[in-house]
C-alpha positions as a printed NumPy array, in Angstrom:
array([[156.844,  69.213,  54.577],
       [158.273,  67.424,  57.578],
       [156.334,  64.762,  59.502],
       [155.999,  67.058,  62.537],
       [154.571,  69.82 ,  60.356],
       [152.078,  67.422,  58.751],
       [151.041,  66.19 ,  62.21 ],
       [150.546,  69.78 ,  63.429],
       [148.476,  70.553,  60.339],
       [146.207,  67.549,  60.931],
       [145.751,  68.496,  64.6  ],
       [144.907,  72.069,  63.625],
       [142.304,  70.915,  61.081],
       [140.811,  68.557,  63.667],
       [140.558,  71.357,  66.244],
       [138.985,  73.781,  63.754],
       [136.514,  71.253,  62.348],
       [133.001,  71.445,  63.856],
       [131.842,  68.446,  65.891],
       [129.452,  65.877,  64.4  ],
       [125.964,  67.4  ,  64.527],
       [124.314,  64.499,  66.378],
       [125.029,  61.436,  68.52 ],
       [125.511,  58.666,  65.94 ],
       [124.789,  55.876,  68.458],
       [121.506,  57.548,  69.37 ],
       [120.439,  57.966,  65.736],
       [121.403,  54.391,  64.805],
       [119.515,  53.03 ,  67.835],
       [116.371,  54.972,  66.889],
       [116.559,  53.712,  63.297],
       [116.995,  50.112,  64.491],
       [113.959,  50.386,  66.786],
       [111.877,  51.927,  64.005],
       [112.928,  49.318,  61.454],
       [112.332,  46.387,  63.79 ],
       [109.067,  47.941,  64.946],
       [107.686,  48.34 ,  61.423],
       [108.637,  44.759,  60.567],
       [107.056,  43.237,  63.66 ],
       [103.999,  45.496,  63.578],
       [103.368,  44.463,  59.976],
       [103.723,  40.791,  60.932],
       [101.447,  41.124,  63.978],
       [ 98.715,  43.029,  62.098],
       [ 98.634,  41.183,  58.774],
       [ 95.816,  38.796,  59.734],
       [ 93.51 ,  41.277,  61.442],
       [ 94.208,  43.799,  58.676],
       [ 93.184,  41.292,  56.023],
       [ 90.055,  40.311,  57.952],
       [ 88.869,  43.875,  58.622],
       [ 90.057,  45.75 ,  55.547],
       [ 90.728,  43.008,  52.949],
       [ 94.259,  44.363,  52.685],
       [ 97.03 ,  42.547,  54.62 ],
       [ 99.216,  45.639,  54.957],
       [ 96.538,  48.233,  55.73 ],
       [ 97.97 ,  48.979,  59.201],
       [101.518,  49.012,  57.857],
       [100.606,  51.62 ,  55.248],
       [ 98.895,  53.756,  57.894],
       [101.869,  53.403,  60.218],
       [104.189,  54.509,  57.417],
       [101.918,  57.497,  56.8  ],
       [101.976,  58.391,  60.508],
       [105.754,  57.99 ,  60.56 ],
       [106.079,  60.281,  57.529],
       [104.001,  62.933,  59.286],
       [106.092,  62.426,  62.421],
       [109.346,  62.913,  60.517],
       [107.985,  66.099,  58.906],
       [106.88 ,  67.479,  62.265],
       [110.186,  66.388,  63.8  ],
       [112.157,  68.185,  61.077],
       [110.385,  71.371,  62.163],
       [110.841,  70.719,  65.892],
       [114.577,  70.1  ,  65.529],
       [114.953,  73.692,  64.262],
       [113.448,  75.186,  67.439],
       [115.954,  76.337,  70.05 ],
       [115.412,  74.853,  73.516],
       [114.927,  78.255,  75.271],
       [111.792,  78.708,  73.148],
       [110.345,  75.51 ,  74.602],
       [111.028,  76.863,  78.082],
       [109.035,  80.014,  77.319],
       [106.174,  78.015,  75.755],
       [105.773,  75.587,  78.677],
       [102.864,  77.396,  80.342],
       [101.002,  77.928,  77.069],
       [101.404,  74.288,  76.077],
       [100.15 ,  73.158,  79.49 ],
       [ 96.985,  75.262,  79.268],
       [ 96.396,  74.01 ,  75.723],
       [ 96.701,  70.34 ,  76.638],
       [ 94.402,  70.749,  79.684],
       [ 91.753,  72.323,  77.43 ],
       [ 92.144,  69.471,  74.926],
       [ 91.777,  66.891,  77.705],
       [ 88.563,  68.628,  78.74 ],
       [ 87.308,  68.721,  75.128],
       [ 87.806,  64.964,  74.824],
       [ 85.144,  64.448,  77.495],
       [ 82.506,  66.532,  75.676],
       [ 80.01 ,  64.283,  73.84 ],
       [ 80.246,  64.717,  70.102],
       [ 83.878,  65.858,  70.226],
       [ 85.59 ,  62.964,  71.946],
       [ 85.804,  59.671,  70.08 ],
       [ 85.16 ,  56.443,  71.977],
       [ 87.093,  53.275,  71.129],
       [ 86.811,  50.04 ,  73.157],
       [ 84.941,  51.832,  75.921],
       [ 87.505,  54.627,  76.394],
       [ 87.061,  58.208,  75.193],
       [ 90.658,  59.291,  74.526],
       [ 90.616,  60.747,  71.026],
       [ 89.544,  63.955,  69.331],
       [ 88.431,  63.008,  65.838],
       [ 89.639,  64.697,  62.661],
       [ 87.948,  62.801,  59.839],
       [ 89.778,  59.506,  59.37 ],
       [ 92.371,  60.429,  61.973],
       [ 92.216,  61.077,  65.699],
       [ 94.477,  62.788,  68.23 ],
       [ 95.069,  60.878,  71.455],
       [ 95.541,  63.84 ,  73.763],
       [ 97.124,  61.784,  76.551],
       [100.18 ,  61.231,  74.328],
       [100.588,  64.978,  73.876],
       [100.007,  65.453,  77.626],
       [103.015,  63.243,  78.464],
       [105.27 ,  65.43 ,  76.309],
       [103.872,  68.743,  77.543],
       [104.161,  67.762,  81.21 ],
       [107.881,  67.03 ,  80.738],
       [108.482,  70.42 ,  79.079],
       [106.462,  72.322,  81.682],
       [107.998,  70.497,  84.665],
       [111.523,  71.154,  83.386],
       [110.812,  74.881,  83.155],
       [109.129,  74.973,  86.569],
       [111.949,  73.082,  88.274],
       [114.493,  75.55 ,  86.876],
       [112.468,  78.624,  87.839],
       [111.694,  77.32 ,  91.351],
       [114.942,  75.496,  91.974],
       [115.578,  76.967,  95.448],
       [111.953,  76.535,  96.512],
       [111.943,  72.902,  95.362],
       [114.992,  72.125,  97.488],
       [113.872,  73.833, 100.679],
       [110.094,  74.357, 100.877],
       [107.042,  72.126, 100.9  ],
       [105.194,  74.519,  98.583],
       [107.837,  73.965,  95.903],
       [106.456,  70.577,  94.919],
       [102.86 ,  71.172,  96.075],
       [102.15 ,  73.655,  93.256],
       [103.007,  71.336,  90.32 ],
       [101.223,  68.471,  92.097],
       [ 97.983,  70.459,  92.024],
       [ 98.366,  70.951,  88.263],
       [ 99.183,  67.269,  87.756],
       [ 96.159,  66.369,  89.887],
       [ 93.897,  68.264,  87.461],
       [ 95.466,  66.458,  84.49 ],
       [ 95.133,  63.118,  86.285],
       [ 91.44 ,  63.677,  87.007],
       [ 90.786,  64.457,  83.338],
       [ 92.755,  61.385,  82.235],
       [ 90.919,  59.126,  84.67 ],
       [ 87.606,  60.369,  83.318],
       [ 88.474,  58.996,  79.867],
       [ 89.553,  56.564,  81.514],
       [ 93.325,  56.251,  80.978],
       [ 94.965,  54.969,  84.148],
       [ 98.128,  53.912,  82.293],
       [ 98.868,  57.447,  81.046],
       [ 98.204,  58.786,  84.55 ],
       [100.791,  56.422,  86.039],
       [103.378,  57.333,  83.389],
       [102.872,  61.098,  83.815],
       [102.97 ,  61.024,  87.622],
       [106.001,  58.715,  87.698],
       [107.887,  60.858,  85.181],
       [107.136,  64.081,  87.073],
       [108.217,  62.491,  90.356],
       [111.47 ,  61.29 ,  88.801],
       [112.192,  64.747,  87.378],
       [111.665,  66.323,  90.816],
       [114.102,  63.871,  92.366],
       [116.736,  64.59 ,  89.701],
       [116.205,  68.344,  90.193],
       [117.378,  68.026,  93.795],
       [114.154,  67.874,  95.79 ],
       [114.568,  67.432,  99.532],
       [114.739,  63.705, 100.273],
       [112.227,  64.083, 103.104],
       [109.743,  65.823, 100.819],
       [110.397,  63.328,  98.037],
       [109.651,  60.317, 100.249],
       [106.465,  61.985, 101.514],
       [105.329,  62.797,  97.996],
       [106.182,  59.285,  96.779],
       [104.098,  57.699,  99.547],
       [101.142,  60.03 ,  98.894],
       [101.185,  59.355,  95.141],
       [101.571,  55.596,  95.659],
       [ 98.597,  55.526,  98.031],
       [ 96.519,  57.701,  95.696],
       [ 97.242,  55.522,  92.663],
       [ 96.519,  52.372,  94.678],
       [ 93.152,  53.723,  95.801],
       [ 92.327,  54.736,  92.239],
       [ 93.346,  51.293,  90.979],
       [ 90.915,  49.499,  93.288],
       [ 88.116,  52.086,  93.062],
       [ 86.818,  50.888,  89.679],
       [ 85.609,  47.281,  89.313],
       [ 87.338,  46.73 ,  85.958],
       [ 90.686,  47.945,  87.322],
       [ 90.337,  45.785,  90.418],
       [ 89.556,  42.816,  88.183],
       [ 92.735,  43.461,  86.221],
       [ 94.775,  43.539,  89.425],
       [ 93.388,  40.252,  90.692],
       [ 93.452,  38.459,  87.337],
       [ 97.108,  39.227,  86.635],
       [ 98.093,  37.512,  89.898],
       [ 96.584,  34.225,  88.674],
       [ 95.38 ,  34.517,  85.06 ],
       [ 94.932,  30.748,  84.785],
       [ 92.101,  30.881,  87.348],
       [ 89.861,  32.377,  84.659],
       [ 91.709,  31.861,  81.35 ],
       [ 88.697,  32.531,  79.107],
       [ 87.511,  35.765,  80.751],
       [ 89.474,  38.168,  82.978],
       [ 92.798,  36.356,  82.463],
       [ 92.388,  35.781,  78.733],
       [ 94.786,  38.448,  77.426],
       [ 97.622,  37.538,  79.78 ],
       [ 97.163,  33.793,  79.227],
       [ 97.427,  34.227,  75.459],
       [100.475,  36.452,  75.892],
       [102.197,  33.879,  78.116],
       [101.429,  31.16 ,  75.574],
       [103.179,  33.305,  72.948],
       [106.27 ,  33.538,  75.156],
       [106.212,  29.796,  75.765],
       [105.998,  29.022,  72.058],
       [108.874,  31.348,  71.229],
       [111.574,  29.448,  73.078],
       [115.157,  30.486,  72.416],
       [115.024,  31.486,  68.754],
       [111.291,  31.847,  68.034],
       [108.949,  30.33 ,  65.489],
       [110.26 ,  32.532,  62.693],
       [109.13 ,  35.862,  61.292],
       [105.454,  35.702,  60.333],
       [104.838,  32.319,  61.982],
       [103.051,  33.471,  65.12 ],
       [ 99.921,  31.51 ,  66.002],
       [ 98.748,  33.832,  68.78 ],
       [ 98.256,  36.743,  66.384],
       [ 95.583,  34.675,  64.586],
       [ 92.832,  36.309,  66.692],
       [ 93.933,  34.571,  69.888],
       [ 95.903,  37.526,  71.249],
       [ 93.874,  40.773,  71.393],
       [ 95.617,  43.99 ,  70.314],
       [ 98.581,  42.023,  68.953],
       [ 99.846,  44.994,  66.893],
       [ 99.471,  47.555,  69.724],
       [ 99.494,  46.67 ,  73.434],
       [100.772,  43.08 ,  73.021],
       [103.291,  43.54 ,  70.223],
       [106.084,  42.415,  72.552],
       [104.399,  39.013,  72.942],
       [104.387,  38.539,  69.159],
       [108.079,  39.495,  69.076],
       [108.757,  36.853,  71.736],
       [106.841,  34.186,  69.802],
       [108.394,  34.889,  66.405],
       [111.94 ,  35.894,  67.422],
       [112.28 ,  34.054,  70.723],
       [114.41 ,  34.985,  73.713],
       [117.121,  36.316,  71.387],
       [114.689,  38.792,  69.826],
       [113.371,  39.8  ,  73.244],
       [116.902,  40.544,  74.491],
       [117.659,  42.567,  71.337],
       [114.56 ,  44.725,  71.884],
       [115.377,  45.261,  75.562],
       [118.971,  46.063,  74.635],
       [117.914,  48.634,  72.037],
       [115.586,  50.424,  74.441],
       [118.213,  50.341,  77.192],
       [120.798,  51.87 ,  74.856],
       [118.276,  54.505,  73.729],
       [117.504,  55.602,  77.286],
       [121.198,  55.51 ,  78.246],
       [122.151,  57.812,  75.369],
       [119.32 ,  60.204,  76.29 ],
       [120.575,  60.364,  79.879],
       [124.124,  60.975,  78.635],
       [122.84 ,  63.871,  76.515],
       [120.943,  65.257,  79.517],
       [123.99 ,  64.982,  81.767],
       [126.169,  66.771,  79.231],
       [123.613,  69.578,  79.015],
       [123.725,  69.998,  82.792],
       [127.534,  70.106,  82.794],
       [127.297,  72.922,  80.231],
       [124.952,  74.867,  82.572],
       [121.953,  74.178,  80.378],
       [119.648,  73.167,  83.204],
       [116.345,  73.272,  81.316],
       [117.677,  71.226,  78.397],
       [119.174,  68.686,  80.781],
       [115.928,  68.208,  82.707],
       [113.924,  67.902,  79.487],
       [116.254,  65.146,  78.296],
       [116.02 ,  63.381,  81.668],
       [112.233,  63.673,  81.623],
       [111.869,  62.323,  78.105],
       [114.262,  59.488,  78.897],
       [112.304,  58.619,  82.048],
       [109.028,  58.682,  80.122],
       [110.297,  56.292,  77.428],
       [111.911,  54.032,  80.036],
       [108.785,  53.842,  82.204],
       [106.532,  53.183,  79.229],
       [108.602,  50.379,  77.707],
       [109.184,  48.79 ,  81.139],
       [105.449,  48.837,  81.892],
       [104.611,  47.514,  78.415],
       [107.079,  44.647,  78.774],
       [105.869,  43.998,  82.332],
       [102.268,  43.752,  81.148],
       [103.158,  41.357,  78.328],
       [105.133,  39.083,  80.645],
       [102.597,  39.117,  83.491],
       [104.784,  41.075,  85.89 ],
       [102.344,  44.016,  85.923],
       [ 98.556,  44.352,  85.567],
       [ 97.191,  44.917,  82.076],
       [ 97.464,  48.559,  80.937],
       [ 96.85 ,  50.209,  77.608],
       [100.474,  51.177,  77.017],
       [102.32 ,  50.553,  73.773],
       [105.989,  50.056,  72.942],
       [107.361,  53.507,  72.002],
       [108.321,  53.819,  68.322],
       [107.272,  50.22 ,  67.628],
       [103.569,  49.621,  68.291],
       [100.834,  50.786,  65.942],
       [ 99.292,  54.175,  66.722],
       [ 99.27 ,  57.529,  64.955],
       [ 99.389,  59.896,  67.95 ],
       [102.035,  57.794,  69.685],
       [104.317,  57.631,  66.642],
       [104.043,  61.353,  65.868],
       [104.663,  62.427,  69.47 ],
       [107.579,  59.976,  69.735],
       [109.093,  61.576,  66.622],
       [108.752,  64.979,  68.303],
       [110.527,  63.558,  71.369],
       [113.404,  62.229,  69.252],
       [113.682,  65.545,  67.399],
       [113.861,  67.549,  70.626],
       [116.552,  65.253,  72.033],
       [118.515,  65.643,  68.788],
       [118.211,  69.429,  69.167],
       [119.503,  69.3  ,  72.745],
       [122.434,  67.114,  71.694],
       [123.166,  69.403,  68.728],
       [123.296,  72.463,  70.976],
       [125.469,  70.608,  73.492],
       [128.075,  69.791,  70.863],
       [128.415,  73.35 ,  69.63 ],
       [128.275,  74.855,  73.117],
       [131.1  ,  72.547,  74.241],
       [133.501,  74.202,  71.77 ],
       [132.309,  77.705,  72.54 ],
       [130.009,  78.14 ,  69.536],
       [126.408,  79.291,  69.527],
       [123.957,  77.345,  67.32 ]])
């Protein structure tokens, strides 16, 4: 066979071969975040785990169990075609609103650290606000596709979903969970902007939401205290500014290359919630500025790949899938930015964890569902781009 014939044969095989099923960069990034998260969560929780449960890796074992459940649920979700999610948006929204209401019923909702955010199931609990973040993205994507013309031209186009989000926000604030409220409202607003909302309406809505959230933030004494203490935590380092002061000490100790894995001092009962809300501070102390930049780089790459997947879906006239990807990417970006901002003192203290890294059953399972749905969207994109149906 001549060289030209061999070249033609290779080109033909390459054209006929199906595309890779998933975005390899996206999958590798997710695995790196999960691996680093498990390592650092185990390091941050080893002392408190030993003190409370007489087992240094109690929280690690539970996190692995949650991750296993998340992978199993994700393996089911990745089989569901995206048009099915579009049809289920309304049903999921009603379900999550009912669950948020059930959380507030005494005897059903479980209270931890003064907040009633969980529905108990024996040894496990469902944090409904995590499911609400996911459901709002799915519902908003479907609504924005159905009401695309109305969103672009009429005031009522964005007023209707705002009324629904207002109900969800009221239920979340009753728990109270101001952090989840901020994430949900910010994500929904971003999705509306990306869907082509009128700039005049968008600015008006942004101002209204900003004023509403500001009034809510100062309406409760404990939230107002958080706002004032984060501006100058050293004014009261043993009371209102304690968490942020201990977090900043962790960053100061970390330096360029950190104290070494497992050598954090702040996790020795100085830094509250070291394995959940303030995991980033432990990373900074043990891995230093280099570790901090690696974590930020991984999350940035993750969000970038999600946006690329969403953009490709839109170019293939898959509007719902594209908006879902954008919404999920915005949610993850907002949450990790707020979490990092809280740990570094750039934002007031909020109960928000690092996605896929911090300890938490509901968070890990829902994050696995998010990753699975993005993988499904990317999978459908790749086959649709060569004219094949999945």
